[in-house]
C-alpha positions, 0 to 999 in steps of 0.5 A: 357814396352819393349824398343828397341834401335838399331844403324843403320849404312848406307850401303856403296855401292860397288866400283870396285876394278880395274879401268880397266875393262876386255876386251870382248875378255879376258872375252870370252876366260876366259869363254871358258876356265873356268877361269873367276877367272883370270879376274879383280875382280869387287867386294870389298866384295869377296876376291880372297881367298873366297871359292865362288870366282870362282863361283861369278866371273863365274856368273858375267862374264859368266852368269848362263844360256845358253842365257847368255853364250858367243856365241863362247862357245855356238857354241863350245858346239853345237852337231856335225853332227853325234850327230844331226842325230836321231838314229833309234830305234831297230825294235822288231821282232814279 
């Protein structure tokens, strides 16, 4: 007969480490400048010296997909007029 005993510990929910959330213009500027790690850390389990800290903060504040990007950043990345015009393919001579 195999008997297994285990101790179950309840999981503590995360609580924000800062009481003051980042303002929207701070978030926008940090995302545009690729400096999301300068914003307040909302996670207790990701210290600022963690190897993935910048990636976690960027995902949290700036999003992972183009539709989650701040509008100003998306507009900044829009192609210029010269980039929007289709380039003519060279004609092959027969």
